[in-house]
C-alpha positions as CSV (number, residue, x, y, z in Angstrom):
1,M,0.0,0.0,0.0
2,E,2.8,2.4,0.9
3,R,4.3,1.9,-2.5
4,F,1.1,3.4,-4.1
5,M,0.8,6.2,-1.5
6,G,4.5,7.1,-1.9
7,A,3.7,8.3,-5.5
8,F,2.0,11.3,-4.0
9,D,5.1,12.2,-1.9
10,R,7.4,11.7,-4.9
11,S,5.3,13.9,-7.1
12,E,5.2,16.7,-4.5
13,R,9.0,16.6,-4.1
14,L,9.6,16.4,-7.9
15,L,7.6,19.5,-8.5
16,A,9.0,21.3,-5.4
17,M,5.6,22.1,-4.0
18,T,5.8,24.6,-1.2
19,D,3.1,26.1,0.9
20,E,2.9,29.1,-1.5
21,T,2.8,26.8,-4.5
22,W,0.0,24.7,-3.1
23,A,-1.9,27.9,-2.3
24,R,-1.5,29.1,-5.9
25,H,-2.4,25.6,-7.3
26,A,-5.6,25.7,-5.4
27,N,-6.7,28.4,-7.8
28,P,-9.2,26.5,-10.1
29,W,-7.6,28.0,-13.2
30,S,-4.4,26.2,-12.2
31,G,-6.2,22.9,-11.5
32,W,-8.3,22.8,-14.6
33,S,-5.5,23.9,-17.0
34,R,-3.2,21.3,-15.4
35,L,-5.5,18.7,-17.0
36,S,-3.9,19.6,-20.3
37,V,-0.5,18.0,-19.3
38,L,-1.2,14.5,-20.4
39,P,-2.8,15.3,-23.8
40,L,0.0,17.7,-24.5
41,L,2.6,15.1,-23.6
42,S,0.9,12.6,-25.9
43,L,0.8,15.2,-28.7
44,A,4.5,15.9,-28.2
45,A,5.4,12.2,-28.3
46,F,3.3,11.7,-31.5
47,S,4.9,14.8,-33.0
48,R,8.2,12.8,-33.5
49,L,6.5,11.4,-36.6
50,W,6.6,14.8,-38.4
51,L,9.3,16.7,-36.3
52,G,11.9,14.1,-35.9
53,W,14.2,14.9,-33.0
54,Y,12.7,18.4,-32.7
55,W,9.9,16.7,-30.8
56,L,12.1,17.0,-27.7
57,L,11.6,20.7,-27.8
58,L,7.8,20.2,-27.5
59,L,8.5,17.7,-24.7
60,A,10.6,20.2,-22.9
61,L,7.9,22.9,-23.2
62,V,5.3,20.5,-21.8
63,L,7.6,19.6,-18.9
64,L,8.2,23.3,-18.3
65,W,4.4,23.9,-18.3
66,T,4.0,21.1,-15.8
67,F,6.4,22.7,-13.4
68,L,5.2,26.3,-14.0
69,N,1.5,25.7,-13.9
70,P,1.0,25.6,-10.1
71,R,3.1,28.7,-9.8
72,L,1.6,30.9,-12.6
73,F,-1.8,31.6,-11.1
74,P,-2.4,33.9,-8.1
75,E,-3.6,32.5,-4.8
76,T,-7.4,32.6,-4.7
77,A,-9.6,33.5,-1.7
78,K,-12.5,31.5,-3.1
79,R,-11.8,27.8,-2.3
80,D,-15.4,26.5,-2.2
81,N,-15.3,25.0,-5.7
82,W,-14.7,21.4,-6.6
83,M,-11.2,21.9,-8.1
84,S,-9.9,23.9,-5.2
85,R,-11.2,21.4,-2.7
86,G,-9.7,18.5,-4.7
87,V,-6.3,20.2,-4.9
88,L,-6.4,21.0,-1.2
89,G,-7.5,17.4,-0.5
90,E,-4.4,16.2,-2.3
91,R,-2.2,18.1,0.0
92,T,-4.2,17.0,3.0
93,W,-3.8,13.4,1.9
94,I,-0.1,13.8,1.4
95,E,0.3,15.3,4.9
96,N,-2.3,13.2,6.8
97,R,-2.9,9.9,5.0
98,T,-2.1,7.9,8.2
99,D,-4.6,9.8,10.2
100,P,-7.3,7.4,11.4
101,R,-10.0,9.8,10.3
102,L,-8.9,9.1,6.7
103,A,-8.5,5.3,6.9
104,H,-11.7,4.6,5.1
105,H,-10.3,6.5,2.1
106,A,-7.1,4.4,1.8
107,P,-8.6,1.4,-0.2
108,V,-10.4,3.8,-2.7
109,V,-7.2,5.9,-3.1
110,K,-5.1,2.8,-3.6
111,T,-7.6,1.4,-6.2
112,L,-7.8,4.7,-8.1
113,T,-4.1,5.1,-8.0
114,G,-3.8,1.6,-9.5
115,L,-6.3,2.4,-12.2
116,T,-4.4,5.5,-13.1
117,A,-1.1,3.6,-13.1
118,A,-2.6,1.0,-15.4
119,G,-3.9,3.7,-17.8
120,T,-0.5,5.4,-17.7
121,L,1.2,2.1,-18.7
122,V,-1.2,1.6,-21.6
123,L,-0.6,5.3,-22.6
124,L,3.1,4.9,-22.5
125,V,3.0,1.7,-24.6
126,G,0.8,3.5,-27.1
127,L,3.2,6.4,-27.2
128,V,6.3,4.2,-27.7
129,V,4.8,2.2,-30.5
130,L,2.8,5.1,-31.9
131,N,-0.5,3.3,-31.7
132,L,-3.3,5.8,-31.6
133,S,-5.9,3.4,-30.1
134,L,-3.7,2.4,-27.3
135,T,-2.7,6.0,-26.7
136,L,-6.2,7.3,-26.6
137,T,-7.4,4.3,-24.4
138,G,-4.5,4.9,-22.0
139,L,-5.2,8.6,-21.9
140,A,-8.9,8.2,-21.2
141,V,-8.3,5.6,-18.4
142,T,-5.5,7.8,-16.9
143,M,-7.6,11.0,-17.0
144,L,-10.7,9.1,-15.6
145,G,-8.6,7.7,-12.8
146,K,-7.1,11.1,-12.1
147,L,-10.4,13.0,-12.0
148,W,-12.0,10.2,-9.9
149,L,-9.1,10.5,-7.5
150,L,-9.4,14.2,-7.5
151,D,-13.1,13.8,-6.5
152,R,-12.1,11.5,-3.7
153,M,-9.7,14.2,-2.5
154,T,-12.6,16.6,-2.1
155,W,-14.0,14.0,0.4
156,V,-10.6,13.9,2.1
157,Q,-10.5,17.7,2.4
158,R,-14.1,17.7,3.8
159,D,-13.3,14.9,6.3
160,M,-10.3,16.8,7.7
161,A,-11.9,20.3,7.8
162,P,-12.2,21.8,11.3
């Protein structure tokens, strides 16, 4: 179980998420626009068909967008929307996942993380072999898993609210 849950910690460290970054990322514009990352990564990978090695420039731009996205938007005072609650719930989960009040979420989070990982694997295979059907299937499963997990994080945030 900890193997799945450690993915959240690794992502947070990789993206250097600070208190200020999380506050900015809770802006719904940041959360919603972040959903563009996987489709853009997929497009960048497929662009190697017509761009050759220059596709790596697109990849670099997408990776830069991934890093900058939670930093570009201002902190928002309104956090009573679904996306903000989901983003704040992710942070709450990372910081408190062993809290007994969240224990009932762990099996669902583990399942949804597994679903997302399976979709990501199919997506990666599709991108490596340039198979559009596998790519779109993997993308759909990954995005569904991510959005469903984000919805669960709204529950986490609600359960830990004072």
